[in-house]
BADOKE-832937 format. One line per 8 residues: their letters; for each residue x, y, z of C-alpha. Coordinates in steps of 0.25 Angstrom, whole numbers, plus 5000, padded with zeros to 4 digits. Each point is the difference from the previous one (the first is absolute). Last residue first. Layout:
N
A> X Y Z ~ ...
END
This chain:
390
XXXXXXXX> 4896 5053 5019 ~ 4992 5011 5001 ~ 4996 5011 4990 ~ 4997 5014 5005 ~ 4989 5006 4993 ~ 5000 5015 4999 ~ 4991 5003 4988 ~ 4998 5016 5004
XXXXXXXX> 5015 5002 4993 ~ 4993 4998 4986 ~ 5011 5001 4990 ~ 4999 5001 4984 ~ 5009 4995 4990 ~ 4990 4988 4996 ~ 5007 4989 5006 ~ 5003 5008 5013
XXXXXXXX> 4985 5000 5006 ~ 5005 4997 5014 ~ 4992 4989 5000 ~ 5008 4995 4988 ~ 5012 5002 5006 ~ 4996 4992 5011 ~ 4994 4989 4993 ~ 5013 4999 4992
XXXXXXXX> 5009 5000 5013 ~ 4989 4989 5004 ~ 5002 4990 4989 ~ 5015 5002 4998 ~ 5002 4996 5014 ~ 4992 4987 5000 ~ 5011 4991 5001 ~ 4999 4997 5015
XXXXXXXX> 5010 5010 5006 ~ 5013 5001 5008 ~ 4996 4993 5012 ~ 4992 4990 4992 ~ 5009 4988 5005 ~ 5001 4987 4992 ~ 5001 4989 5011 ~ 5015 4997 5004
XXXXXXXX> 5010 4989 4997 ~ 5013 4999 5007 ~ 4997 4989 5009 ~ 5011 4992 5007 ~ 5007 5014 5003 ~ 5016 4996 4999 ~ 5002 5009 4987 ~ 4992 5011 5005
XXXXXXXX> 5009 5002 5013 ~ 5012 4999 4992 ~ 4995 5012 4991 ~ 4998 5007 5012 ~ 5013 4998 5007 ~ 5009 5002 4986 ~ 4991 5014 4998 ~ 5002 5004 5015
XXXXXXXX> 5014 4997 4999 ~ 5002 5009 4988 ~ 4992 5011 5003 ~ 4995 5005 4987 ~ 4986 5001 5005 ~ 4992 4989 5007 ~ 4986 5004 5000 ~ 4993 4987 5000
XXXXXXXX> 4988 4997 4992 ~ 4988 4990 5001 ~ 4995 5002 5014 ~ 4988 5009 4997 ~ 5007 5012 5007 ~ 5012 4999 4992 ~ 4993 4999 4987 ~ 4990 5013 5003
XXXXXXXX> 5013 5006 5004 ~ 5002 5004 4985 ~ 5006 5015 5000 ~ 5014 4992 5005 ~ 5013 5005 5007 ~ 5014 4993 5003 ~ 4997 4993 4986 ~ 5002 4984 4996
XXXXXXXX> 4987 4996 5002 ~ 5000 4985 5002 ~ 4987 4995 4996 ~ 4992 4986 5003 ~ 4991 4997 4988 ~ 4983 4999 4998 ~ 5000 5005 4987 ~ 4994 5014 5004
XXXXXXXX> 5012 5001 5010 ~ 5010 4997 4988 ~ 4993 5011 4991 ~ 5000 5011 5010 ~ 5015 4998 5004 ~ 5003 4999 4985 ~ 4995 5013 4997 ~ 5007 5006 5012
XXXXXXXX> 5014 4995 4996 ~ 5010 4999 5009 ~ 4998 4984 5000 ~ 5004 4987 5006 ~ 4989 4990 4997 ~ 4995 4986 5004 ~ 4997 4986 4996 ~ 5000 5002 4984
XXXXXXXX> 4988 4997 4991 ~ 4990 5011 4999 ~ 5012 5010 5001 ~ 5006 4996 4989 ~ 4989 4999 4990 ~ 4996 5014 5004 ~ 5016 5004 4996 ~ 4999 4993 4987
XXXXXXXX> 4987 5007 4996 ~ 5007 5014 5004 ~ 5012 4997 4992 ~ 5013 4996 5006 ~ 5011 5009 5004 ~ 5014 4992 4995 ~ 5004 4988 5007 ~ 5006 4996 5013
XXXXXXXX> 4997 4985 5006 ~ 5007 4999 5013 ~ 5003 4985 5003 ~ 5014 5000 4995 ~ 5004 5013 5006 ~ 5011 5007 4991 ~ 4991 5011 4995 ~ 4998 5005 5015
XXXXXXXX> 5015 5005 4999 ~ 4996 5013 5007 ~ 5008 5009 4989 ~ 4993 4995 4988 ~ 4985 5001 5008 ~ 5004 5014 5005 ~ 5002 5004 4986 ~ 4988 4995 4994
XXXXXXXX> 4991 5006 5010 ~ 5007 5014 4999 ~ 4999 4998 4984 ~ 4985 5000 5001 ~ 4995 4987 4991 ~ 4993 4993 5011 ~ 5004 4987 5003 ~ 4991 4986 5000
XXXXXXXX> 5005 4993 5012 ~ 4996 4984 5002 ~ 5004 4996 5012 ~ 5002 4984 5002 ~ 4999 4993 5013 ~ 5004 4986 5002 ~ 5015 5003 5001 ~ 4998 5008 5013
XXXXXXXX> 5011 5007 5008 ~ 5006 5005 4987 ~ 4987 5007 4996 ~ 4997 5006 5012 ~ 5015 5006 5001 ~ 4998 5005 4986 ~ 4986 5006 5004 ~ 5006 5007 5013
XXXXXXXX> 5012 5006 4991 ~ 4992 5004 4988 ~ 4991 5008 5010 ~ 5011 5006 5007 ~ 5006 5004 4986 ~ 4987 5007 4996 ~ 5000 5008 5011 ~ 5015 5005 5000
XXXXXXXX> 4999 5005 4988 ~ 4985 5003 4993 ~ 4988 4997 5010 ~ 4995 5014 5000 ~ 4997 4998 4985 ~ 4993 4986 5002 ~ 5005 4989 4991 ~ 4997 4986 5006
XXXXXXXX> 4993 4989 4996 ~ 5001 4987 5006 ~ 4990 4986 4995 ~ 5003 4989 5011 ~ 4996 4985 4994 ~ 5003 4989 5012 ~ 5006 4987 4993 ~ 4992 4988 4997
XXXXXXXX> 5008 4995 4989 ~ 4988 5000 4992 ~ 4995 5013 5004 ~ 5014 5006 4996 ~ 5000 4994 4986 ~ 4984 5006 4999 ~ 5004 5013 5004 ~ 5012 5002 4993
XXXXXXXX> 4994 4994 4987 ~ 4988 5009 5000 ~ 5009 5013 5001 ~ 5009 4996 4988 ~ 4988 4995 4991 ~ 4995 5015 5002 ~ 4984 4999 5004 ~ 4990 4999 4990
XXXXXXXX> 4987 5007 5002 ~ 4986 4993 4998 ~ 5004 4988 5007 ~ 4989 5001 5010 ~ 5008 5001 5012 ~ 5009 5012 4993 ~ 4988 5008 4996 ~ 4991 4997 5013
XXXXXXXX> 5013 5006 5008 ~ 5003 5012 4991 ~ 4985 5005 5002 ~ 5002 4998 5015 ~ 5013 5008 5000 ~ 4995 5011 4991 ~ 4986 5003 5010 ~ 5010 4999 5013
XXXXXXXX> 5009 5010 4994 ~ 4989 5007 4999 ~ 5001 5003 5015 ~ 4987 5000 5009 ~ 4990 5012 4998 ~ 5001 5010 5012 ~ 4995 5012 4997 ~ 5005 5015 5004
XXXXXXXX> 4993 5012 4994 ~ 4988 5000 5009 ~ 5009 4999 5012 ~ 5009 5012 4997 ~ 5014 4998 5000 ~ 5006 5007 5013 ~ 5011 4991 5002 ~ 4994 4991 5009
XXXXXXXX> 4989 4997 4990 ~ 5011 4997 4990 ~ 5006 4989 5011 ~ 4987 4994 5003 ~ 4998 4997 4985 ~ 5013 4993 5000 ~ 4996 4992 5012 ~ 4985 4996 4994
XXXXXXXX> 5009 4995 4987 ~ 5000 5003 4986 ~ 5000 5014 5001 ~ 4993 5007 4988 ~ 5002 5016 5002 ~ 4991 5010 4992 ~ 5005 5013 4998 ~ 5015 4999 5000
XXXXXXXX> 5009 5011 5004 ~ 5004 4996 5015 ~ 5001 4986 4998 ~ 5008 5001 4988 ~ 5010 5007 5007 ~ 5000 4990 5010 ~ 5001 4988 4991 ~ 5013 5007 4994
XXXXXXXX> 5005 5003 5013 ~ 4999 4985 5005 ~ 5005 4996 4985 ~ 5013 5007 5000 ~ 5006 4992 5006 ~ 4993 4987 5009 ~ 5003 5006 5011 ~ 5005 5014 4999
XXXXXXXX> 4988 5007 5004 ~ 4998 4992 5012 ~ 4985 4997 5004 ~ 4998 4988 4992 ~ 4988 5003 4994 ~ 4991 4994 4989 ~ 4988 5010 4998 ~ 4996 4998 4987
XXXXXXXX> 5002 4988 4991 ~ 4992 5007 4989 ~ 5001 5015 5000 ~ 4989 5008 4992 ~ 5004 5014 4995 ~ 4991 5010 4997 ~ 5006 5010 4989 ~ 5004 5013 5004
XXXXXXXX> 5011 5002 4990 ~ 5011 5001 5010 ~ 4993 4989 5008 ~ 5000 4991 4987 ~ 5016 5003 4998 ~ 5002 4996 5015 ~ 4991 4986 4998 ~ 5010 4998 4989
XXXXXXXX> 5012 5003 5009 ~ 4997 4992 5011 ~ 4994 4986 4994 ~ 5012 5001 4989 ~ 5010 5001 5011 ~ 4994 4988 5007 ~ 4990 5000 5011 ~ 4986 4993 4999
XXXXXXXX> 4993 5001 4988 ~ 4994 5011 4991 ~ 4986 5004 4994 ~ 4999 5014 4993 ~ 4986 5005 4999 ~ 4991 5007 4990 ~ 5012 5001 4989 ~ 5002 5011 4991
XXXXXXXX> 5007 4991 4989 ~ 5011 5009 4995 ~ 5001 5010 5013 ~ 5002 4985 5007 ~ 5010 4995 4992 ~ 5010 5012 5000 ~ 5000 5001 5014 ~ 5002 4984 5001
XXXXXXXX> 5013 5002 4993 ~ 5005 5013 5008 ~ 4997 4993 5014 ~ 5005 4987 4995 ~ 5013 5007 4993 ~ 5003 5007 5015 ~ 4997 4989 5009 ~ 5008 4989 4991
XXXXXXXX> 5014 5010 4999 ~ 5000 5005 5015 ~ 4998 4985 5005 ~ 5010 4994 4991 ~ 5002 4994 4986 ~ 5014 4993 4997 ~ 4995 4996 4987 ~ 4987 5005 4994
XXXXXXXX> 4986 4997 5005 ~ 4989 5010 4996 ~ 4993 4994 4990 ~ 4986 5007 4999 ~ 4993 4989 4995 ~ 4985 5005 4998 ~ 4988 4990 4997 ~ 5006 4991 5007
XXXXXXXX> 4999 4986 4993 ~ 4994 4988 5008 ~ 5001 4986 4998 ~ 4999 4997 5015 ~ 5013 4992 4998 ~ 5005 5008 4990 ~ 4998 5014 5008 ~ 5007 4992 5013
XXXXXXXX> 5013 4997 4992 ~ 5000 5013 4994 ~ 5001 5007 5014 ~ 5012 4992 5004 ~ 5007 5002 4986 ~ 4998 5015 5003 ~ 4999 5003 5015 ~ 4997 5016 5000
XXXXXXXX> 4993 4996 4989 ~ 4991 5015 5001 ~ 4988 4992 4995 ~ 4986 5006 4999 ~ 4990 4992 4999 ~ 4986 5006 4994 ~ 4985 4999 5006 ~ 4987 5004 4993
XXXXXXXX> 4991 4989 5008 ~ 4994 4989 4992 ~ 4998 4991 5013 ~ 5010 4991 4993 ~ 5011 5011 4998 ~ 4998 5004 5016 ~ 5003 4986 5003 ~ 5011 5000 4992
XXXXXXXX> 5006 5012 5005 ~ 4998 4996 5014 ~ 5008 4986 4996 ~ 5010 5008 4995 ~ 5001 5008 5012 ~ 5007 4989 5010 ~ 5010 4994 4991 ~ 5003 5011 4992
XXXXXXXX> 5004 5009 5013 ~ 5008 4986 5004 ~ 5007 5000 4986 ~ 5003 5015 5002 ~ 4996 5012 4993 ~ 4984 5002 5000 ~ 4990 5011 4998 ~ 4985 4997 4999
XXXXXX> 4994 5011 4992 ~ 4985 5003 5000 ~ 4993 5005 4989 ~ 4991 5011 4997 ~ 4987 4996 4995 ~ 4998 4997 4985
END
C-alpha cells in the first residue's frame, strides 16, 4: 500500500473545510488518514457527525484552562508520534490555528512535505488576529505546497518569496462544504433543529428582519466585546421589528462578557448555545444580514448573497469588501451602530451569490494538483509544475 496522506484538523472551522477534502480523497480511493487533535472537542464532533466521519487518530489535547503554550507543545509531540508511526508522504493542514502551526512544524522537523490549504491570508499585523497571523506566516515559510483560496492570497505568498510553481489558486474548500450542506438542507435530507426552524419561521411570519450575530475573537476579549454588545443592544432597542440570533462560542471570556454586558436582558436578542454547522448554514440561508468576527462565516455569508458587517479592526478577506458584500466595522461602537442602522434602512438587502471565495470545486482542484505531483504514491515529481488557477 502507498504511504498515506494525513489531514490534521483540530477546530470546527478546520473540520468544515478539510473533511470535504478528506472525503474527496476517499472517493478517489486514496490512502488518506484523518488526525484530530480535538482543539475544540464538542464543536468538532458536531461536524464529524454531520459528515459521518470518524477520525483515524484522536489526540484529545483539550483540557480545562488550556493555553497556547500547552496546546503548542502537546500537539507538536503527539503529531510527531503519529507521523513516525504512519510514515506519511504528505501532511495537509488548514488555515491558521495552533493545530495547524504545531502539526506543520512537527512535519517540518521530520522532513515530511506539507500542503497548506487556505494559504496566503494576511492582515499584515502579527497581533490581529492573534495568534492566527503568526501561525499562518510560519506555515507559509515551511510548507511545500500552498493552496491559496483567492488570487489575492496567492499574490501575498508570491510577495513573500514563495516559488510560483508551488502556489496554486484553488478556491476555498469552505464553499465546497457550504454548497453540499445547502443541497442537503433544501432537499430535506438533513433535519434542522426545531428551535432554529421555529425561530426563523416565527420571525418571518411577523415580518421581522433577522440578524445573525457571532463574536468570539481573542483580540476582542474585554473592551472590544463590550463595545460590540453595547452597539447591538442599542440597535435592538431602537427596532422592535428586528430579531437578533446570537449563538455563543463556549470560550469563558465570551461568556463572562455576555454576563457583564446585560445583552441577555434585551427581549429581541435571542442568545443560545453554539449551534451545529447544519443549523448555522440554515440560519445564514434565512437571515437578512450578518454581523460577525468569524472568517468562515464571512465566506459562507457572502457566498449565499448576504451582506456582512465584519466585527474586526483588520481582515485578511478583502475580497468580500471589494465585492461590496462586506463592511469592515471593527469593534468601534459608533461605527457598528451606524452600519447596523444603514443595513436596516436599505430597501433591498438581497445580493446575488458571490463566487469571490470559491465555486465549490476547490477539493477537486487540490486533489488534481497533488495527483500531478505524484504524491499519491509517495514519490515526488518537481517537474510537474502545473499552476492551477481559480
